[in-house]
PALO-341398 format. One record per atom (N, C-alpha, C): residue number from 0; residue in three letters; atom name; x negated, y negated, z negated. Coordinates in Angstrom, 2 decimals, m for minus. Layout:
BEGIN
<node resi="NUM" resn="ALA" name="CA" c1="X" c2="Y" c3="Z"/>
...
% end
This chain:
BEGIN
<node resi="0" resn="UNK" name="N" c1="m138.72" c2="m87.26" c3="m67.11"/>
<node resi="0" resn="UNK" name="CA" c1="m138.22" c2="m88.43" c3="m66.43"/>
<node resi="0" resn="UNK" name="C" c1="m139.25" c2="m89.55" c3="m66.43"/>
<node resi="1" resn="UNK" name="N" c1="m139.92" c2="m89.73" c3="m67.55"/>
<node resi="1" resn="UNK" name="CA" c1="m140.91" c2="m90.81" c3="m67.64"/>
<node resi="1" resn="UNK" name="C" c1="m142.11" c2="m90.53" c3="m66.73"/>
<node resi="2" resn="UNK" name="N" c1="m142.39" c2="m89.25" c3="m66.50"/>
<node resi="2" resn="UNK" name="CA" c1="m143.52" c2="m88.90" c3="m65.63"/>
<node resi="2" resn="UNK" name="C" c1="m143.26" c2="m89.33" c3="m64.19"/>
<node resi="3" resn="UNK" name="N" c1="m142.02" c2="m89.28" c3="m63.79"/>
<node resi="3" resn="UNK" name="CA" c1="m141.68" c2="m89.70" c3="m62.43"/>
<node resi="3" resn="UNK" name="C" c1="m141.93" c2="m91.19" c3="m62.25"/>
<node resi="4" resn="UNK" name="N" c1="m141.58" c2="m91.98" c3="m63.25"/>
<node resi="4" resn="UNK" name="CA" c1="m141.82" c2="m93.43" c3="m63.16"/>
<node resi="4" resn="UNK" name="C" c1="m143.30" c2="m93.76" c3="m63.20"/>
<node resi="5" resn="UNK" name="N" c1="m144.04" c2="m93.03" c3="m64.01"/>
<node resi="5" resn="UNK" name="CA" c1="m145.49" c2="m93.25" c3="m64.06"/>
<node resi="5" resn="UNK" name="C" c1="m146.15" c2="m92.88" c3="m62.74"/>
<node resi="6" resn="UNK" name="N" c1="m145.70" c2="m91.80" c3="m62.15"/>
<node resi="6" resn="UNK" name="CA" c1="m146.24" c2="m91.38" c3="m60.85"/>
<node resi="6" resn="UNK" name="C" c1="m145.87" c2="m92.38" c3="m59.76"/>
<node resi="7" resn="UNK" name="N" c1="m144.67" c2="m92.91" c3="m59.83"/>
<node resi="7" resn="UNK" name="CA" c1="m144.24" c2="m93.91" c3="m58.86"/>
<node resi="7" resn="UNK" name="C" c1="m145.06" c2="m95.20" c3="m59.01"/>
<node resi="8" resn="UNK" name="N" c1="m145.32" c2="m95.62" c3="m60.24"/>
<node resi="8" resn="UNK" name="CA" c1="m146.13" c2="m96.81" c3="m60.48"/>
<node resi="8" resn="UNK" name="C" c1="m147.56" c2="m96.61" c3="m59.98"/>
<node resi="9" resn="UNK" name="N" c1="m148.10" c2="m95.44" c3="m60.19"/>
<node resi="9" resn="UNK" name="CA" c1="m149.44" c2="m95.14" c3="m59.71"/>
<node resi="9" resn="UNK" name="C" c1="m149.48" c2="m95.14" c3="m58.19"/>
<node resi="10" resn="UNK" name="N" c1="m148.46" c2="m94.63" c3="m57.56"/>
<node resi="10" resn="UNK" name="CA" c1="m148.39" c2="m94.62" c3="m56.10"/>
<node resi="10" resn="UNK" name="C" c1="m148.34" c2="m96.05" c3="m55.56"/>
<node resi="11" resn="UNK" name="N" c1="m147.59" c2="m96.91" c3="m56.20"/>
<node resi="11" resn="UNK" name="CA" c1="m147.52" c2="m98.31" c3="m55.77"/>
<node resi="11" resn="UNK" name="C" c1="m148.89" c2="m98.97" c3="m55.89"/>
<node resi="12" resn="UNK" name="N" c1="m149.59" c2="m98.71" c3="m56.98"/>
<node resi="12" resn="UNK" name="CA" c1="m150.93" c2="m99.29" c3="m57.15"/>
<node resi="12" resn="UNK" name="C" c1="m151.91" c2="m98.79" c3="m56.10"/>
<node resi="13" resn="UNK" name="N" c1="m151.81" c2="m97.53" c3="m55.76"/>
<node resi="13" resn="UNK" name="CA" c1="m152.72" c2="m96.97" c3="m54.74"/>
<node resi="13" resn="UNK" name="C" c1="m152.40" c2="m97.55" c3="m53.37"/>
<node resi="14" resn="UNK" name="N" c1="m151.12" c2="m97.74" c3="m53.06"/>
<node resi="14" resn="UNK" name="CA" c1="m150.75" c2="m98.32" c3="m51.77"/>
<node resi="14" resn="UNK" name="C" c1="m151.23" c2="m99.77" c3="m51.68"/>
<node resi="15" resn="UNK" name="N" c1="m151.12" c2="m100.52" c3="m52.75"/>
<node resi="15" resn="UNK" name="CA" c1="m151.63" c2="m101.89" c3="m52.76"/>
<node resi="15" resn="UNK" name="C" c1="m153.14" c2="m101.89" c3="m52.54"/>
<node resi="16" resn="UNK" name="N" c1="m153.84" c2="m100.99" c3="m53.19"/>
<node resi="16" resn="UNK" name="CA" c1="m155.28" c2="m100.89" c3="m53.00"/>
<node resi="16" resn="UNK" name="C" c1="m155.63" c2="m100.47" c3="m51.57"/>
<node resi="17" resn="UNK" name="N" c1="m154.82" c2="m99.59" c3="m51.00"/>
<node resi="17" resn="UNK" name="CA" c1="m155.03" c2="m99.17" c3="m49.62"/>
<node resi="17" resn="UNK" name="C" c1="m154.88" c2="m100.33" c3="m48.66"/>
<node resi="18" resn="UNK" name="N" c1="m153.90" c2="m101.18" c3="m48.88"/>
<node resi="18" resn="UNK" name="CA" c1="m153.67" c2="m102.32" c3="m47.99"/>
<node resi="18" resn="UNK" name="C" c1="m154.71" c2="m103.41" c3="m48.15"/>
<node resi="19" resn="UNK" name="N" c1="m155.37" c2="m103.48" c3="m49.30"/>
<node resi="19" resn="UNK" name="CA" c1="m156.37" c2="m104.52" c3="m49.53"/>
<node resi="19" resn="UNK" name="C" c1="m157.81" c2="m104.02" c3="m49.38"/>
<node resi="20" resn="UNK" name="N" c1="m157.99" c2="m102.77" c3="m49.04"/>
<node resi="20" resn="UNK" name="CA" c1="m159.35" c2="m102.23" c3="m48.93"/>
<node resi="20" resn="UNK" name="C" c1="m159.98" c2="m102.65" c3="m47.61"/>
<node resi="21" resn="UNK" name="N" c1="m161.27" c2="m102.87" c3="m47.66"/>
<node resi="21" resn="UNK" name="CA" c1="m162.02" c2="m103.28" c3="m46.48"/>
<node resi="21" resn="UNK" name="C" c1="m163.08" c2="m102.28" c3="m46.08"/>
<node resi="22" resn="UNK" name="N" c1="m163.38" c2="m101.34" c3="m46.95"/>
<node resi="22" resn="UNK" name="CA" c1="m164.41" c2="m100.35" c3="m46.67"/>
<node resi="22" resn="UNK" name="C" c1="m163.77" c2="m99.02" c3="m46.29"/>
<node resi="23" resn="UNK" name="N" c1="m164.49" c2="m98.27" c3="m45.49"/>
<node resi="23" resn="UNK" name="CA" c1="m163.98" c2="m96.98" c3="m45.03"/>
<node resi="23" resn="UNK" name="C" c1="m163.82" c2="m96.02" c3="m46.21"/>
<node resi="24" resn="UNK" name="N" c1="m164.76" c2="m96.06" c3="m47.15"/>
<node resi="24" resn="UNK" name="CA" c1="m164.71" c2="m95.14" c3="m48.29"/>
<node resi="24" resn="UNK" name="C" c1="m163.50" c2="m95.41" c3="m49.17"/>
<node resi="25" resn="UNK" name="N" c1="m163.18" c2="m96.68" c3="m49.39"/>
<node resi="25" resn="UNK" name="CA" c1="m162.00" c2="m97.00" c3="m50.18"/>
<node resi="25" resn="UNK" name="C" c1="m160.72" c2="m96.56" c3="m49.47"/>
<node resi="26" resn="UNK" name="N" c1="m160.67" c2="m96.78" c3="m48.17"/>
<node resi="26" resn="UNK" name="CA" c1="m159.51" c2="m96.37" c3="m47.39"/>
<node resi="26" resn="UNK" name="C" c1="m159.33" c2="m94.86" c3="m47.43"/>
<node resi="27" resn="UNK" name="N" c1="m160.43" c2="m94.14" c3="m47.29"/>
<node resi="27" resn="UNK" name="CA" c1="m160.38" c2="m92.68" c3="m47.31"/>
<node resi="27" resn="UNK" name="C" c1="m159.94" c2="m92.17" c3="m48.69"/>
<node resi="28" resn="UNK" name="N" c1="m160.44" c2="m92.78" c3="m49.75"/>
<node resi="28" resn="UNK" name="CA" c1="m160.07" c2="m92.37" c3="m51.09"/>
<node resi="28" resn="UNK" name="C" c1="m158.60" c2="m92.64" c3="m51.36"/>
<node resi="29" resn="UNK" name="N" c1="m158.10" c2="m93.80" c3="m50.95"/>
<node resi="29" resn="UNK" name="CA" c1="m156.69" c2="m94.11" c3="m51.16"/>
<node resi="29" resn="UNK" name="C" c1="m155.78" c2="m93.19" c3="m50.36"/>
<node resi="30" resn="UNK" name="N" c1="m156.15" c2="m92.92" c3="m49.13"/>
<node resi="30" resn="UNK" name="CA" c1="m155.34" c2="m92.01" c3="m48.31"/>
<node resi="30" resn="UNK" name="C" c1="m155.32" c2="m90.62" c3="m48.92"/>
<node resi="31" resn="UNK" name="N" c1="m156.43" c2="m90.17" c3="m49.45"/>
<node resi="31" resn="UNK" name="CA" c1="m156.49" c2="m88.86" c3="m50.09"/>
<node resi="31" resn="UNK" name="C" c1="m155.65" c2="m88.84" c3="m51.37"/>
<node resi="32" resn="UNK" name="N" c1="m155.68" c2="m89.92" c3="m52.13"/>
<node resi="32" resn="UNK" name="CA" c1="m154.86" c2="m89.99" c3="m53.34"/>
<node resi="32" resn="UNK" name="C" c1="m153.37" c2="m89.97" c3="m53.01"/>
<node resi="33" resn="UNK" name="N" c1="m152.98" c2="m90.67" c3="m51.95"/>
<node resi="33" resn="UNK" name="CA" c1="m151.57" c2="m90.67" c3="m51.56"/>
<node resi="33" resn="UNK" name="C" c1="m151.15" c2="m89.26" c3="m51.14"/>
<node resi="34" resn="UNK" name="N" c1="m152.02" c2="m88.57" c3="m50.44"/>
<node resi="34" resn="UNK" name="CA" c1="m151.71" c2="m87.20" c3="m50.05"/>
<node resi="34" resn="UNK" name="C" c1="m151.59" c2="m86.30" c3="m51.28"/>
<node resi="35" resn="UNK" name="N" c1="m152.49" c2="m86.47" c3="m52.23"/>
<node resi="35" resn="UNK" name="CA" c1="m152.42" c2="m85.67" c3="m53.46"/>
<node resi="35" resn="UNK" name="C" c1="m151.14" c2="m85.96" c3="m54.24"/>
<node resi="36" resn="UNK" name="N" c1="m150.75" c2="m87.22" c3="m54.28"/>
<node resi="36" resn="UNK" name="CA" c1="m149.51" c2="m87.56" c3="m54.99"/>
<node resi="36" resn="UNK" name="C" c1="m148.29" c2="m86.99" c3="m54.27"/>
<node resi="37" resn="UNK" name="N" c1="m148.34" c2="m86.93" c3="m52.96"/>
<node resi="37" resn="UNK" name="CA" c1="m147.25" c2="m86.32" c3="m52.22"/>
<node resi="37" resn="UNK" name="C" c1="m147.14" c2="m84.84" c3="m52.53"/>
<node resi="38" resn="UNK" name="N" c1="m148.29" c2="m84.18" c3="m52.65"/>
<node resi="38" resn="UNK" name="CA" c1="m148.29" c2="m82.77" c3="m53.04"/>
<node resi="38" resn="UNK" name="C" c1="m147.69" c2="m82.62" c3="m54.44"/>
<node resi="39" resn="UNK" name="N" c1="m148.02" c2="m83.53" c3="m55.33"/>
<node resi="39" resn="UNK" name="CA" c1="m147.47" c2="m83.48" c3="m56.68"/>
<node resi="39" resn="UNK" name="C" c1="m145.96" c2="m83.73" c3="m56.67"/>
<node resi="40" resn="UNK" name="N" c1="m145.50" c2="m84.69" c3="m55.87"/>
<node resi="40" resn="UNK" name="CA" c1="m144.06" c2="m84.93" c3="m55.74"/>
<node resi="40" resn="UNK" name="C" c1="m143.34" c2="m83.67" c3="m55.23"/>
<node resi="41" resn="UNK" name="N" c1="m143.91" c2="m83.04" c3="m54.22"/>
<node resi="41" resn="UNK" name="CA" c1="m143.28" c2="m81.83" c3="m53.67"/>
<node resi="41" resn="UNK" name="C" c1="m143.25" c2="m80.70" c3="m54.70"/>
<node resi="42" resn="UNK" name="N" c1="m144.30" c2="m80.59" c3="m55.49"/>
<node resi="42" resn="UNK" name="CA" c1="m144.34" c2="m79.55" c3="m56.52"/>
<node resi="42" resn="UNK" name="C" c1="m143.29" c2="m79.80" c3="m57.59"/>
<node resi="43" resn="UNK" name="N" c1="m143.17" c2="m81.03" c3="m58.01"/>
<node resi="43" resn="UNK" name="CA" c1="m142.15" c2="m81.38" c3="m59.01"/>
<node resi="43" resn="UNK" name="C" c1="m140.75" c2="m81.15" c3="m58.45"/>
<node resi="44" resn="UNK" name="N" c1="m140.56" c2="m81.52" c3="m57.20"/>
<node resi="44" resn="UNK" name="CA" c1="m139.25" c2="m81.33" c3="m56.55"/>
<node resi="44" resn="UNK" name="C" c1="m138.91" c2="m79.85" c3="m56.43"/>
<node resi="45" resn="UNK" name="N" c1="m139.91" c2="m79.04" c3="m56.10"/>
<node resi="45" resn="UNK" name="CA" c1="m139.68" c2="m77.59" c3="m56.00"/>
<node resi="45" resn="UNK" name="C" c1="m139.31" c2="m77.00" c3="m57.35"/>
<node resi="46" resn="UNK" name="N" c1="m139.96" c2="m77.48" c3="m58.39"/>
<node resi="46" resn="UNK" name="CA" c1="m139.64" c2="m76.99" c3="m59.73"/>
<node resi="46" resn="UNK" name="C" c1="m138.24" c2="m77.43" c3="m60.16"/>
<node resi="47" resn="UNK" name="N" c1="m137.90" c2="m78.67" c3="m59.86"/>
<node resi="47" resn="UNK" name="CA" c1="m136.60" c2="m79.19" c3="m60.29"/>
<node resi="47" resn="UNK" name="C" c1="m135.45" c2="m78.53" c3="m59.54"/>
<node resi="48" resn="UNK" name="N" c1="m135.64" c2="m78.22" c3="m58.27"/>
<node resi="48" resn="UNK" name="CA" c1="m134.59" c2="m77.63" c3="m57.46"/>
<node resi="48" resn="UNK" name="C" c1="m134.65" c2="m76.10" c3="m57.41"/>
<node resi="49" resn="UNK" name="N" c1="m135.68" c2="m75.54" c3="m58.01"/>
<node resi="49" resn="UNK" name="CA" c1="m135.95" c2="m74.09" c3="m57.99"/>
<node resi="49" resn="UNK" name="C" c1="m135.92" c2="m73.54" c3="m56.56"/>
<node resi="50" resn="UNK" name="N" c1="m136.59" c2="m74.25" c3="m55.67"/>
<node resi="50" resn="UNK" name="CA" c1="m136.72" c2="m73.83" c3="m54.27"/>
<node resi="50" resn="UNK" name="C" c1="m138.21" c2="m73.65" c3="m53.98"/>
<node resi="51" resn="UNK" name="N" c1="m138.67" c2="m72.42" c3="m53.82"/>
<node resi="51" resn="UNK" name="CA" c1="m140.10" c2="m72.19" c3="m53.57"/>
<node resi="51" resn="UNK" name="C" c1="m140.56" c2="m72.66" c3="m52.19"/>
<node resi="52" resn="UNK" name="N" c1="m139.62" c2="m72.98" c3="m51.31"/>
<node resi="52" resn="UNK" name="CA" c1="m139.98" c2="m73.43" c3="m49.97"/>
<node resi="52" resn="UNK" name="C" c1="m140.82" c2="m74.71" c3="m50.03"/>
<node resi="53" resn="UNK" name="N" c1="m140.52" c2="m75.59" c3="m50.97"/>
<node resi="53" resn="UNK" name="CA" c1="m141.25" c2="m76.85" c3="m51.09"/>
<node resi="53" resn="UNK" name="C" c1="m142.69" c2="m76.62" c3="m51.56"/>
<node resi="54" resn="UNK" name="N" c1="m142.91" c2="m75.55" c3="m52.30"/>
<node resi="54" resn="UNK" name="CA" c1="m144.29" c2="m75.23" c3="m52.69"/>
<node resi="54" resn="UNK" name="C" c1="m145.13" c2="m74.83" c3="m51.48"/>
<node resi="55" resn="UNK" name="N" c1="m144.52" c2="m74.14" c3="m50.54"/>
<node resi="55" resn="UNK" name="CA" c1="m145.23" c2="m73.79" c3="m49.31"/>
<node resi="55" resn="UNK" name="C" c1="m145.64" c2="m75.05" c3="m48.54"/>
<node resi="56" resn="UNK" name="N" c1="m144.73" c2="m75.99" c3="m48.47"/>
<node resi="56" resn="UNK" name="CA" c1="m145.03" c2="m77.25" c3="m47.79"/>
<node resi="56" resn="UNK" name="C" c1="m146.15" c2="m77.99" c3="m48.53"/>
<node resi="57" resn="UNK" name="N" c1="m146.11" c2="m77.98" c3="m49.86"/>
<node resi="57" resn="UNK" name="CA" c1="m147.14" c2="m78.66" c3="m50.65"/>
<node resi="57" resn="UNK" name="C" c1="m148.51" c2="m78.02" c3="m50.44"/>
<node resi="58" resn="UNK" name="N" c1="m148.56" c2="m76.71" c3="m50.35"/>
<node resi="58" resn="UNK" name="CA" c1="m149.83" c2="m76.02" c3="m50.13"/>
<node resi="58" resn="UNK" name="C" c1="m150.38" c2="m76.34" c3="m48.74"/>
<node resi="59" resn="UNK" name="N" c1="m149.51" c2="m76.35" c3="m47.75"/>
<node resi="59" resn="UNK" name="CA" c1="m149.96" c2="m76.67" c3="m46.39"/>
<node resi="59" resn="UNK" name="C" c1="m150.46" c2="m78.11" c3="m46.32"/>
<node resi="60" resn="UNK" name="N" c1="m149.74" c2="m79.03" c3="m46.97"/>
<node resi="60" resn="UNK" name="CA" c1="m150.17" c2="m80.42" c3="m46.98"/>
<node resi="60" resn="UNK" name="C" c1="m151.51" c2="m80.59" c3="m47.70"/>
<node resi="61" resn="UNK" name="N" c1="m151.72" c2="m79.86" c3="m48.78"/>
<node resi="61" resn="UNK" name="CA" c1="m153.00" c2="m79.94" c3="m49.49"/>
<node resi="61" resn="UNK" name="C" c1="m154.14" c2="m79.42" c3="m48.63"/>
<node resi="62" resn="UNK" name="N" c1="m153.91" c2="m78.35" c3="m47.90"/>
<node resi="62" resn="UNK" name="CA" c1="m154.96" c2="m77.82" c3="m47.02"/>
<node resi="62" resn="UNK" name="C" c1="m155.27" c2="m78.79" c3="m45.88"/>
<node resi="63" resn="UNK" name="N" c1="m154.24" c2="m79.38" c3="m45.30"/>
<node resi="63" resn="UNK" name="CA" c1="m154.46" c2="m80.35" c3="m44.23"/>
<node resi="63" resn="UNK" name="C" c1="m155.18" c2="m81.59" c3="m44.74"/>
<node resi="64" resn="UNK" name="N" c1="m154.83" c2="m82.02" c3="m45.93"/>
<node resi="64" resn="UNK" name="CA" c1="m155.49" c2="m83.18" c3="m46.52"/>
<node resi="64" resn="UNK" name="C" c1="m156.97" c2="m82.91" c3="m46.78"/>
<node resi="65" resn="UNK" name="N" c1="m157.27" c2="m81.74" c3="m47.29"/>
<node resi="65" resn="UNK" name="CA" c1="m158.66" c2="m81.38" c3="m47.55"/>
<node resi="65" resn="UNK" name="C" c1="m159.45" c2="m81.31" c3="m46.24"/>
<node resi="66" resn="UNK" name="N" c1="m158.86" c2="m80.70" c3="m45.22"/>
<node resi="66" resn="UNK" name="CA" c1="m159.53" c2="m80.61" c3="m43.93"/>
<node resi="66" resn="UNK" name="C" c1="m159.74" c2="m82.00" c3="m43.32"/>
<node resi="67" resn="UNK" name="N" c1="m158.75" c2="m82.85" c3="m43.42"/>
<node resi="67" resn="UNK" name="CA" c1="m158.88" c2="m84.21" c3="m42.92"/>
<node resi="67" resn="UNK" name="C" c1="m159.95" c2="m85.01" c3="m43.65"/>
<node resi="68" resn="UNK" name="N" c1="m160.04" c2="m84.83" c3="m44.96"/>
<node resi="68" resn="UNK" name="CA" c1="m161.06" c2="m85.51" c3="m45.74"/>
<node resi="68" resn="UNK" name="C" c1="m162.45" c2="m85.06" c3="m45.32"/>
<node resi="69" resn="UNK" name="N" c1="m162.61" c2="m83.77" c3="m45.11"/>
<node resi="69" resn="UNK" name="CA" c1="m163.91" c2="m83.26" c3="m44.65"/>
<node resi="69" resn="UNK" name="C" c1="m164.26" c2="m83.80" c3="m43.27"/>
<node resi="70" resn="UNK" name="N" c1="m163.29" c2="m83.87" c3="m42.38"/>
<node resi="70" resn="UNK" name="CA" c1="m163.54" c2="m84.37" c3="m41.02"/>
<node resi="70" resn="UNK" name="C" c1="m163.93" c2="m85.84" c3="m41.04"/>
<node resi="71" resn="UNK" name="N" c1="m163.23" c2="m86.65" c3="m41.81"/>
<node resi="71" resn="UNK" name="CA" c1="m163.55" c2="m88.07" c3="m41.88"/>
<node resi="71" resn="UNK" name="C" c1="m164.90" c2="m88.29" c3="m42.54"/>
<node resi="72" resn="UNK" name="N" c1="m165.21" c2="m87.51" c3="m43.56"/>
<node resi="72" resn="UNK" name="CA" c1="m166.50" c2="m87.63" c3="m44.23"/>
<node resi="72" resn="UNK" name="C" c1="m167.63" c2="m87.27" c3="m43.28"/>
<node resi="73" resn="UNK" name="N" c1="m167.46" c2="m86.22" c3="m42.52"/>
<node resi="73" resn="UNK" name="CA" c1="m168.50" c2="m85.83" c3="m41.55"/>
<node resi="73" resn="UNK" name="C" c1="m168.68" c2="m86.92" c3="m40.49"/>
<node resi="74" resn="UNK" name="N" c1="m167.57" c2="m87.50" c3="m40.05"/>
<node resi="74" resn="UNK" name="CA" c1="m167.65" c2="m88.57" c3="m39.05"/>
<node resi="74" resn="UNK" name="C" c1="m168.39" c2="m89.79" c3="m39.60"/>
<node resi="75" resn="UNK" name="N" c1="m168.07" c2="m90.17" c3="m40.84"/>
<node resi="75" resn="UNK" name="CA" c1="m168.70" c2="m91.36" c3="m41.44"/>
<node resi="75" resn="UNK" name="C" c1="m170.19" c2="m91.13" c3="m41.68"/>
<node resi="76" resn="UNK" name="N" c1="m170.55" c2="m89.93" c3="m42.11"/>
<node resi="76" resn="UNK" name="CA" c1="m171.96" c2="m89.64" c3="m42.37"/>
<node resi="76" resn="UNK" name="C" c1="m172.77" c2="m89.62" c3="m41.08"/>
<node resi="77" resn="UNK" name="N" c1="m172.19" c2="m89.06" c3="m40.02"/>
<node resi="77" resn="UNK" name="CA" c1="m172.94" c2="m88.99" c3="m38.75"/>
<node resi="77" resn="UNK" name="C" c1="m172.98" c2="m90.34" c3="m38.03"/>
<node resi="78" resn="UNK" name="N" c1="m172.12" c2="m91.24" c3="m38.36"/>
<node resi="78" resn="UNK" name="CA" c1="m172.07" c2="m92.53" c3="m37.68"/>
<node resi="78" resn="UNK" name="C" c1="m173.12" c2="m93.43" c3="m38.13"/>
% end
């Protein structure tokens, strides 16, 4: 139970940092962290509900997040 509150507090801090960031790298890092935390939320939810369907969604979200991070990084480097 305490882990959920700690994860929620961390998410709030990352969102605040995302809203106050001015650099592309900070924005990209915060967006990636939020995506990772969403994957963690889905994993915890799948474990708590004993529904493996949520793990599939978490894996797909992690793959999309990784692909998006690579695409944004390539765009920033080439720019």
